[in-house]
Every structure is written in structure tokens, then in C-alpha cells.
C-alpha positions as CSV (number, residue, x, y, z in Angstrom):
1,M,201.3,-22.0,167.1
2,L,202.3,-18.3,167.1
3,I,204.4,-17.3,164.2
4,T,206.7,-14.3,164.4
5,T,208.6,-13.1,161.3
6,G,210.3,-10.2,159.7
7,V,208.4,-7.6,157.7
8,Y,209.6,-6.5,154.2
9,I,208.4,-4.1,151.5
10,N,208.2,-6.2,148.4
11,G,206.5,-3.9,146.0
12,Y,205.0,-0.5,145.9
13,A,203.4,2.0,143.5
14,S,201.6,5.4,143.6
15,V,199.6,7.5,141.3
16,P,201.2,10.9,140.6
17,P,199.6,13.3,143.0
18,S,197.4,15.7,141.1
19,R,193.8,16.7,140.4
20,H,192.6,13.6,138.6
21,Y,189.3,14.9,137.3
22,E,189.4,12.3,134.5
23,K,189.7,9.3,136.8
24,G,187.4,7.9,139.5
25,V,188.4,6.1,142.7
26,T,188.2,2.7,141.0
27,E,190.7,3.8,138.3
28,L,193.1,5.3,140.8
29,F,192.9,2.2,143.1
30,A,193.5,-0.1,140.2
31,E,196.5,1.9,138.9
32,S,198.4,1.8,142.2
33,T,197.5,-1.7,143.3
34,L,198.2,-3.5,140.0
35,K,201.5,-1.9,139.6
36,A,202.5,-2.7,143.2
37,L,201.5,-6.3,142.8
38,E,203.5,-6.6,139.6
39,A,206.5,-5.0,141.3
40,A,206.3,-7.6,144.1
41,G,206.1,-10.5,141.6
42,N,202.3,-10.9,142.0
43,P,202.3,-12.8,145.2
44,R,199.2,-14.3,146.8
45,I,197.6,-11.6,148.9
46,R,196.1,-12.8,152.1
47,M,194.5,-9.5,153.3
48,I,194.0,-5.9,152.1
49,Y,194.1,-3.0,154.4
50,M,192.5,0.0,152.7
51,A,192.8,3.5,154.1
52,S,190.8,6.6,153.3
53,A,189.7,9.5,155.4
54,L,186.9,11.0,153.3
55,M,185.6,8.2,151.0
56,E,182.0,8.4,152.3
57,L,181.9,12.2,152.0
58,T,183.7,12.8,148.7
59,S,182.9,9.6,146.8
60,E,179.6,8.7,148.6
61,Q,180.8,5.1,149.0
62,L,180.5,2.9,152.0
63,N,182.1,-0.6,152.1
64,A,184.7,0.9,149.7
65,G,187.3,-1.9,150.2
66,N,184.8,-4.5,149.0
67,V,183.9,-2.6,145.9
68,L,187.4,-1.7,145.0
69,R,189.0,-5.2,145.5
70,E,186.5,-6.7,143.2
71,Y,187.3,-4.2,140.5
72,I,190.9,-5.5,140.4
73,G,189.8,-9.2,140.5
74,L,190.7,-10.0,144.2
75,K,187.2,-11.2,144.9
76,D,188.2,-13.7,147.6
77,V,190.5,-11.4,149.6
78,P,189.2,-10.1,152.9
79,T,189.5,-6.3,153.2
80,M,189.6,-4.0,156.2
81,R,188.9,-0.3,155.9
82,V,190.9,2.0,158.2
83,E,189.9,5.6,158.9
84,N,192.0,7.8,161.2
85,G,191.9,11.2,159.5
86,D,195.1,12.2,157.6
87,G,196.9,9.4,159.5
88,S,194.7,6.7,158.0
89,S,197.2,5.0,155.7
90,S,200.0,4.9,158.3
91,L,197.6,3.2,160.8
92,A,196.7,0.8,158.0
93,M,200.4,0.1,157.5
94,L,200.8,-0.5,161.2
95,A,197.9,-3.0,161.2
96,A,199.4,-4.8,158.2
97,V,202.9,-5.0,159.8
98,N,201.4,-6.5,162.9
99,D,199.4,-8.9,160.8
100,V,202.4,-10.1,158.9
101,K,204.5,-10.4,162.1
102,L,201.9,-12.8,163.4
103,K,200.7,-14.8,160.4
104,G,203.3,-14.4,157.7
105,G,202.6,-14.3,154.0
106,C,201.8,-11.1,152.0
107,V,199.2,-8.4,152.6
108,M,198.5,-5.3,150.6
109,V,198.1,-1.8,152.1
110,V,196.3,0.9,150.0
111,G,195.7,4.6,150.7
112,I,193.3,6.3,148.5
113,E,191.7,9.8,148.5
114,K,189.8,11.9,145.9
115,P,189.1,15.2,147.5
116,H,188.5,16.9,144.1
117,E,185.2,15.1,143.7
118,V,183.7,18.0,145.7
119,T,183.9,21.8,145.7
120,S,186.5,23.6,147.9
121,T,183.8,24.8,150.2
122,K,182.6,21.3,151.0
123,L,186.1,20.0,151.2
124,N,187.1,22.6,153.8
125,K,184.0,21.7,155.8
126,F,184.9,18.0,155.6
127,I,188.5,18.6,156.7
128,S,187.2,20.6,159.7
129,F,185.6,17.4,160.9
130,S,189.1,16.3,162.0
131,T,188.8,18.8,164.8
132,N,186.2,18.1,167.6
133,S,183.0,18.5,165.6
134,E,180.8,19.4,168.6
135,Y,183.0,21.9,170.3
136,E,185.3,23.1,167.6
137,A,184.2,22.5,164.0
138,F,180.6,23.6,164.8
139,F,182.0,27.0,165.7
140,G,184.2,27.4,162.6
141,V,187.5,26.0,164.0
142,T,189.7,24.4,161.2
143,P,193.1,22.7,161.3
144,A,194.5,25.7,159.5
145,A,193.3,28.0,162.4
146,Q,194.8,25.6,165.0
147,A,198.2,25.5,163.1
148,A,198.1,29.3,163.0
149,I,197.6,29.6,166.7
150,M,200.6,27.3,167.2
151,A,202.7,29.3,164.8
152,R,201.9,32.6,166.6
153,E,202.7,31.1,170.0
154,Y,205.9,29.6,168.7
155,M,207.0,32.9,167.1
156,N,206.2,34.9,170.2
157,K,208.0,32.4,172.5
158,Y,211.2,32.2,170.4
159,E,211.1,35.8,169.0
160,Y,210.8,34.8,165.4
161,S,209.3,36.8,162.5
162,Y,207.1,35.2,159.9
163,E,210.1,35.3,157.5
164,D,211.9,32.9,159.8
165,I,209.1,30.4,159.6
166,A,208.8,30.8,155.8
167,V,212.1,29.1,155.4
168,W,210.2,25.8,155.5
169,P,208.1,26.4,152.3
170,L,211.2,27.9,150.7
171,K,213.2,24.7,151.2
172,M,210.4,22.4,150.4
173,H,209.8,24.1,147.0
174,E,213.6,23.8,146.3
175,R,213.4,20.1,146.9
176,G,210.1,19.7,144.9
177,A,211.8,21.4,141.9
178,Q,214.2,18.5,141.8
179,N,211.6,15.8,142.1
180,P,209.7,14.7,139.0
181,N,207.0,13.1,141.2
182,A,206.1,16.3,143.1
183,Y,202.9,18.1,142.5
184,F,204.7,21.5,142.7
185,K,207.9,21.3,140.6
186,K,208.9,24.9,140.9
187,A,211.2,26.7,143.3
188,V,209.9,30.0,144.8
189,K,211.5,33.1,146.1
190,M,211.0,34.4,149.7
191,K,209.3,37.4,148.2
192,D,206.6,35.0,146.6
193,I,206.0,33.5,150.0
194,L,205.8,36.7,151.9
195,E,203.4,38.3,149.4
196,S,201.1,35.2,149.1
197,E,197.5,35.2,150.3
198,L,196.9,35.2,154.1
199,V,195.2,31.9,155.1
200,A,195.1,32.1,158.9
201,D,197.3,34.8,160.4
202,P,200.3,34.4,160.4
203,L,200.2,31.5,157.9
204,R,200.0,32.2,154.3
205,L,199.2,30.2,151.1
206,Y,202.7,28.8,150.8
207,D,202.6,27.4,154.4
208,V,199.7,25.1,153.5
209,A,200.1,21.7,151.7
210,P,197.8,21.5,148.7
211,Y,195.0,18.9,148.6
212,V,195.5,16.3,145.8
213,D,193.9,13.2,144.6
214,G,196.0,10.1,145.0
215,S,196.3,6.4,145.5
216,A,199.3,4.4,146.8
217,A,199.9,0.7,147.5
218,I,202.5,-1.3,149.3
219,I,202.9,-5.0,149.4
220,V,204.1,-6.2,152.8
221,C,205.5,-9.7,153.2
222,S,207.3,-11.9,155.7
223,E,210.0,-12.9,153.2
224,P,212.0,-10.3,151.2
225,N,211.8,-9.9,147.4
226,K,215.4,-10.5,146.7
227,R,215.2,-9.2,143.1
228,D,215.5,-5.6,144.5
229,A,217.2,-3.9,147.4
230,I,215.7,-5.3,150.6
231,I,213.7,-2.8,152.6
232,Q,212.6,-3.9,156.1
233,V,210.0,-2.3,158.4
234,S,212.1,-2.5,161.5
235,G,209.9,-0.7,164.0
236,A,206.8,1.4,164.4
237,G,205.3,3.5,167.2
238,M,202.3,5.7,168.0
239,G,202.0,8.7,170.3
240,V,199.0,10.6,171.5
241,G,198.4,14.3,171.9
242,S,195.2,16.2,172.8
243,A,192.1,15.6,170.6
244,Y,190.6,18.7,172.1
245,F,192.8,21.6,171.0
246,A,192.0,23.8,174.0
247,S,193.3,21.2,176.4
248,K,196.9,21.3,175.0
249,Q,199.5,22.1,177.6
250,T,201.4,24.2,175.1
251,Y,200.9,25.6,171.6
252,A,204.6,26.0,171.0
253,A,205.5,22.3,170.9
254,L,204.1,19.0,169.7
255,E,203.0,16.3,172.3
256,S,202.4,13.2,170.1
257,V,205.7,12.9,168.2
258,K,208.4,11.9,170.7
259,P,206.5,8.8,172.2
260,A,206.0,7.5,168.6
261,V,209.7,8.1,167.7
262,D,210.9,6.4,171.0
263,Q,208.7,3.3,170.3
264,A,209.9,3.0,166.7
265,L,213.5,3.3,167.6
266,A,213.3,0.8,170.5
267,E,211.5,-1.7,168.3
268,S,214.1,-1.4,165.6
269,S,217.1,-1.4,168.0
270,M,218.3,1.9,166.4
271,K,219.3,5.2,167.9
272,L,218.5,8.6,166.6
273,E,222.0,9.1,165.3
274,D,221.6,6.0,163.1
275,I,219.0,7.8,161.0
276,R,219.9,9.5,157.8
277,V,216.5,10.1,156.1
278,I,213.5,11.6,157.8
279,N,210.1,12.4,156.2
280,V,207.8,14.5,158.3
281,H,204.1,15.4,158.0
282,D,204.2,19.0,157.0
283,T,200.6,19.9,156.3
284,Y,201.5,23.3,157.6
285,S,205.1,24.7,157.7
286,I,205.0,25.2,161.5
287,I,204.1,21.5,162.0
288,G,207.2,20.6,159.9
289,L,209.5,22.7,162.0
290,M,208.0,21.6,165.3
291,T,208.2,18.0,164.3
292,L,212.0,18.3,163.7
293,E,212.3,19.5,167.3
294,A,209.9,16.9,168.8
295,M,211.7,14.1,167.0
296,G,215.0,15.2,168.6
297,F,216.8,16.4,165.5
298,S,216.8,20.0,166.6
299,P,216.9,21.7,170.0
300,Q,213.6,23.3,171.0
301,G,213.1,26.6,169.3
302,M,216.1,26.1,166.9
303,A,214.6,24.4,163.9
304,P,214.1,27.6,161.8
305,R,217.6,28.7,162.3
306,L,219.0,25.2,161.5
307,M,216.8,25.0,158.4
308,R,218.0,28.4,157.3
309,D,221.6,27.4,157.7
310,G,221.2,24.2,155.7
311,A,221.4,21.7,158.5
312,F,218.9,19.3,156.8
313,D,219.9,19.9,153.2
314,P,221.4,17.3,150.8
315,G,224.8,16.4,152.0
316,S,224.0,16.9,155.7
317,K,224.1,14.1,158.3
318,V,220.3,14.0,158.3
319,V,218.1,15.1,155.4
320,V,214.5,16.0,155.8
321,N,211.7,15.7,153.2
322,M,214.0,15.3,150.2
323,D,210.9,14.8,148.0
324,G,209.6,18.3,149.0
325,G,207.3,17.0,151.7
326,L,203.6,17.3,151.5
327,K,204.1,21.0,150.8
328,A,205.5,20.2,147.3
329,M,204.4,16.6,146.8
330,G,200.8,17.4,147.7
331,F,198.5,16.3,150.5
332,P,196.3,13.3,149.6
333,I,194.9,13.4,153.2
334,G,194.2,9.8,154.2
335,A,196.6,8.4,151.7
336,S,199.5,10.8,152.6
337,G,201.3,8.4,155.0
338,L,201.8,5.8,152.2
339,Y,203.1,8.5,149.9
340,Q,205.6,9.5,152.5
341,L,206.6,5.8,153.1
342,I,207.0,5.2,149.4
343,S,209.2,8.3,148.9
344,S,211.4,7.2,151.9
345,I,211.7,3.7,150.4
346,A,212.8,5.3,147.1
347,Q,215.4,7.3,149.0
348,L,216.9,4.3,150.7
349,R,217.0,2.5,147.5
350,G,218.7,5.4,145.7
351,E,216.1,5.7,143.0
352,K,215.9,8.9,140.9
353,P,216.2,11.7,142.0
354,F,217.8,10.4,145.2
355,E,220.8,8.6,143.9
356,S,223.3,10.5,146.0
357,L,221.8,10.0,149.5
358,N,223.5,6.7,150.3
359,A,221.3,6.2,153.4
360,D,220.3,2.9,155.1
361,A,217.9,4.0,157.8
362,A,214.8,6.3,157.7
363,L,212.1,7.5,160.0
364,V,208.7,8.4,158.5
365,H,206.4,10.6,160.6
366,D,202.6,10.8,160.0
367,M,200.1,12.8,162.0
368,V,196.4,12.8,162.7
369,G,194.9,16.2,162.7
370,I,196.9,18.9,164.6
371,D,199.0,16.8,167.0
372,Q,196.1,14.4,168.0
373,E,198.2,11.4,167.3
374,S,201.5,10.6,165.5
375,I,202.6,7.4,163.8
376,V,206.3,6.8,163.2
377,T,207.7,4.0,161.0
378,A,211.3,2.9,161.0
379,L,212.7,1.6,157.7
380,R,216.1,-0.1,157.1
381,R,217.9,-1.1,153.9
382,G,219.4,-4.6,153.9
383,D,221.8,-6.5,151.7
């Protein structure tokens, strides 16, 4: 008999994003998973979905899920490894949600990444593998270069200067300064951004989310944990863009976002105007701005102006990346989607430092590469 059921977040935990030179992947994995299990009341876990983009390259470990689950004593729990670039953990979450809808019970989703096991030179090479390795990465193309091309096209089309685009890191660092869980907890001035190192013209150092080590875990169940505020995964969707950058129809807009948003809203029976909290995948500042437009929260070409005027600041109808986004929180690559989800859950629950938001619906956007795919998850707070 086919079982269909609700899907609830019953526990979650994350390791503070940082450069954890003193900890290995096993210690990071144990820290997040054991805390998440405790928060959920230590339910029986039927399945583990473990996400990582670079485990084989940075930690030289295949079959990582099997090794790591035994480390925390879950020897008899089947484990599935999910790899989809920087969208790995959101895809793992999607798989877990579908699993719970069909079979019920509780499953665990874990995203883990330790990029600082290798040198920056090696890491940048590994990150370039998220482009087309044969036709792009081989010739030196990187995600940063692709984002820079999109930023230049966007600026030319809508007649923006770089200072207009720089409003994104300015706002993200303001938010990060208020968030004790952020990697960067310091506000910056526009002068700092404009004078920072050029990474890929026109993008500068402050436009790029910093790589961090991290591990995050969420316990997904078919019945809510009524000890806490009930958070339901009410919908999810995926959208596809171009895997080959040269085949994109435009560099001034994103292709993969809107289909994912439409699917998530339709499944959750919500409308865009019901959403109060959004968390977007801002690996580069231009991607954050374009995502606001692609999601439908800003007219095309207007996101920098709206950001500058405070349209998405605290107190607004819709707030974006109240945690500081990946720009201030840090970018744990394949684990980033779970960090975004956990932050959004904390915002819906009104946990510090988000006590004043008073929101009951959120959309969380994660992305694979530069607009190759988008995954959007809809969350709702219940009674």
C-alpha cells in the first residue's frame, strides 16, 4: 500500500562555518548529526542521505557515507551519497522529502564539506570541475569567470556601474555583523568593497562568498516534533538552465530559478505574496541580485535599485538573506543548501538573532554551478 504523509523538520544542527584545521570530516560529521538527533528526540533513523561535492578530492574518501555513519554508531542504517556540485545537499534534502512522503518515519540529511584540507590552488581547480570539464575547465574557465561575464552583461544592459552591484556585499555584511553564526561578523564600507582585490573583472573580492569547512544535519520525519514550533516542508521544485555556459540564451538573467519557484509554490499551495523570508544562493553578488529578479521579487533589471533603497531589509514585506547569505555566512560548497535551510528554519522559529521577523513562510533557493540547476524548497511554520 502506498503511504503519503506530511514532511516535518524535527531537529537540526550545524557546525559553525569556519576553517576547521583541527577537525577531520568524521569529527565535523559527528558534531552536526549527534546534535540534530538529540534535538529531534533521538528517533529511529531509517535512512541517511549524505551530500558532499568534493569528498573524493579533498578528503580522499570514497563510500564516505558508510564510513561516517559507523563513526556515530548507526551501523545498520543504509546511506545514500548525493553529489550535485554546490547544490548537493538541497538535492539530498529533496530525495529525503520524497522518501518520507512515500514511506513515513524519519530520515537524516547531512551535508558535509572540508575544502581546507587542500591548498587554494588545488581547491580552485576542483571548483572549476563544476563547469564543463572538457570544453570549459580545461581551458581555464571558472565559475568566477562565468559570474563576471554575467555581471558585465547585466551592467551593460541596465546601465549600472560596479558600485550599483556592490550594494549586495554591503548589505550582506551588514546582516552578517548581526549574526553570531556568520563567518564574517563585520560590516564593511563601500570604500572597502570598491578598493578590494579584483577577482574577475568586474567582480572583486567582496563579491565572492568565502569557502568554509562545514557540516549540517536535518532530521526529516512524517510526524512533527511537537516540543518545538512545527516547521513543515510544504513544497520543492527544480529548474534547469544550460550546463554549457556558451549555450545560454542570455547572460543578463537566470534560466533555472523560475521553474523551481513555480513548482515549489504550486506544491505548497502558496503564492509569491505569501512569502516573508527568502534565502538565495549568493556565491557571487550578481547571482544574488539576478535570483531576486528570477524569483519574481523584483522587476527585471531593478534588483540593485531596490536593494539600495532597502526593499529587502528588516521590516520590509519580504526580507532576503537575513543571516548574511553565503557571502557572510561562508560557502561550504556541497553543504551550503542545508546551511541555508537551517538558517531559514531559525528565522521562521524566531530564534536569535531573528526574533523580530514574525514570518510563517519561506523560500530557500540553492543553485548548481552558475545557473545549471536550481532547487527551491518551501517551508511553513505551523501551530
